[in-house]
C-alpha positions in Angstrom: -28.7 48.6 -33.6 -26.0 46.4 -32.1 -25.5 45.2 -28.6 -21.8 44.6 -27.9 -20.7 42.2 -25.1 -17.1 42.7 -23.8 -15.1 40.3 -21.7 -14.9 41.5 -18.1 -11.1 41.2 -17.9 -9.6 41.7 -21.4 -12.2 44.1 -22.7 -12.2 42.2 -26.0 -15.4 42.0 -27.9 -16.9 38.6 -27.4 -20.4 38.7 -28.8 -22.8 41.0 -30.8 -26.5 41.3 -30.0 -29.3 43.6 -31.0 -30.9 46.0 -30.4 -28.6 48.4 -28.4 -25.0 49.7 -28.5 -23.3 49.8 -25.1 -19.8 50.8 -23.9 -17.1 48.4 -22.6 -16.5 48.0 -18.9 -14.7 45.6 -16.5 -17.9 43.5 -16.4 -20.0 41.9 -19.0 -22.8 44.1 -20.2 -25.8 41.9 -20.4 -29.4 43.0 -20.9 -32.0 40.3 -20.3 -29.3 37.7 -20.9 -28.3 34.5 -19.0 -24.9 33.4 -17.7 -22.9 31.6 -20.3 -23.3 27.8 -20.7 -20.1 27.0 -18.9 -21.3 28.8 -15.8 -24.7 27.1 -15.9 -23.2 23.7 -16.3 -20.8 24.3 -13.5 -23.5 25.5 -11.1 -25.7 22.5 -12.0 -22.8 20.3 -11.0 -22.4 22.3 -7.8 -26.1 21.7 -7.0 -25.6 17.9 -7.7 -22.8 17.8 -5.2 -24.9 19.7 -2.7 -27.8 17.2 -3.2 -25.4 14.3 -2.5 -24.1 16.1 0.5 -27.6 16.5 1.9 -28.4 12.8 1.4 -25.1 11.6 2.9 -25.5 13.9 5.9 -29.2 13.2 6.4 -29.0 12.8 10.1 -27.3 16.2 10.5 -29.8 17.9 8.3 -32.7 16.3 10.2 -31.2 17.2 13.6 -30.6 20.8 12.5 -34.2 21.2 11.3 -35.5 19.6 14.6 -33.4 21.8 16.9 -34.3 24.9 14.9 -38.0 24.2 15.1 -37.8 23.5 18.8 -35.9 26.8 19.4 -38.3 28.8 17.3 -41.4 27.5 19.1 -39.8 27.3 22.6 -40.8 23.6 22.8 -38.8 21.0 24.4 -37.5 17.9 22.6 -40.0 15.7 24.4 -43.0 17.8 23.6 -42.2 18.8 20.1 -44.2 16.9 17.4 -41.9 14.5 15.5 -43.7 14.9 12.2 -41.9 18.1 11.5 -38.7 16.1 10.9 -37.9 15.0 7.3 -35.4 12.5 6.1 -34.2 14.7 3.2 -35.2 18.2 2.1 -37.7 18.1 -0.7 -35.7 20.3 -3.1 -32.3 21.8 -3.3 -31.0 24.6 -5.6 -27.9 26.7 -6.2 -28.0 30.5 -6.8 -25.4 32.8 -8.2 -24.8 36.1 -10.0 -24.4 36.5 -13.8 -20.6 35.9 -13.6 -21.1 32.8 -11.5 -20.0 34.5 -8.3 -21.6 34.5 -4.9 -22.6 30.9 -5.4 -24.8 29.5 -2.6 -26.8 26.3 -2.3 -29.8 25.8 -0.1 -32.8 23.6 0.4 -36.6 24.0 0.9 -37.9 24.4 4.4 -40.0 26.6 6.6 -39.2 30.3 6.6 -40.3 33.5 8.4 -40.2 37.1 7.3 -37.2 37.7 9.5 -35.4 34.9 7.6 -34.9 37.0 4.5 -33.3 40.3 3.6 -35.5 43.4 2.9 -35.6 43.2 -0.9 -36.6 39.5 -0.9 -39.1 39.9 2.0 -40.8 42.9 0.3 -41.2 40.9 -3.0 -42.5 37.7 -1.3 -45.0 39.7 0.7 -46.3 41.5 -2.3 -46.9 38.6 -4.6 -50.7 38.7 -4.0 -52.8 41.0 -2.0 -53.5 39.6 1.5 -50.8 37.0 1.1 -47.4 36.9 2.9 -44.5 34.6 3.7 -45.9 31.4 5.1 -49.3 31.6 3.4 -50.5 29.1 0.7 -50.5 30.4 -2.9 -50.8 28.3 -6.0 -50.5 25.1 -4.0 -47.2 26.1 -2.5 -46.3 28.0 0.6 -44.7 31.4 0.0 -41.0 31.6 0.9 -40.6 27.9 1.8 -39.0 26.9 -1.5 -35.3 26.3 -2.0 -35.0 29.2 -4.4 -35.7 32.1 -1.9 -33.4 30.4 0.7 -30.5 30.1 -1.8 -31.2 33.6 -3.2 -31.2 35.1 0.3 -27.7 33.7 0.9 -26.4 35.0 -2.4 -27.9 38.4 -1.9 -26.6 38.7 1.7 -23.1 37.8 0.6 -23.2 40.4 -2.2 -24.5 43.0 0.3 -21.7 42.2 2.7 -19.0 42.6 0.0 -20.4 45.5 -2.0 -22.4 47.3 0.7 -25.4 47.7 -1.5 -28.5 45.6 -2.2 -28.5 42.9 -4.9 -31.6 43.0 -7.0 -33.8 40.0 -7.7 -33.2 40.3 -11.4 -29.4 39.8 -10.8 -29.9 36.3 -9.2 -29.7 33.2 -11.3 -30.3 29.5 -10.4 -29.2 26.0 -11.3 -31.8 23.3 -12.0 -33.8 22.6 -8.8 -33.5 18.9 -7.9 -34.9 16.5 -5.3 -31.9 15.2 -3.4 -33.1 11.7 -2.8 -33.9 11.0 -6.4 -31.9 13.7 -8.3 -35.1 14.4 -10.2 -35.3 17.9 -11.8 -38.2 19.7 -10.1 -40.3 22.3 -12.0 -40.3 25.8 -10.6 -43.4 26.8 -8.8 -45.5 29.8 -9.7 -44.5 31.7 -6.5 -40.8 31.5 -7.5 -41.6 32.4 -11.1 -43.4 35.5 -9.9 -40.5 36.4 -7.5 -37.4 35.9 -9.6 -37.4 37.4 -13.2 -34.6 35.0 -14.4 -36.6 31.9 -13.7 -39.2 32.9 -16.3 
């Protein structure tokens, strides 16, 4: 059988795939497919710009992290341990939907269950029995990666516009990079188990 992919605006047939036949609509019909190469290249560039932004504004990023940590713990500036401050975030990534919309960039840092929307929180807390956000799993802390932070922003923006929940399988990502070196960072097992499109 033939899977037909139609352009979201013109409704002209753009590609043929197997194994199913589907009807045209105002959106691309994609089953287990990735965004086209132009979108992926564009979002990788977006993440590169974001990484450079983080490096250029390192003082601001550091101060935000410091103040947020103090506020969360109720500690004063003088009593809060300085080792929680980093010069640069370890990893940054950009998330988006299959059409390249709802693009949001974010970086790795500490997270709490209240930081994420319900869909993402439920998934992160169910990765392994007895494990939840903030626990160590496969040598990484659940929920602290850049991917869930970016995905949360994308999913919240979608929810605010469409008034319905965006599913994890609808979220796509750019290459994850280390801002200070621009090195591509492999995806950890926690994120692979959370987001279907990272596999």
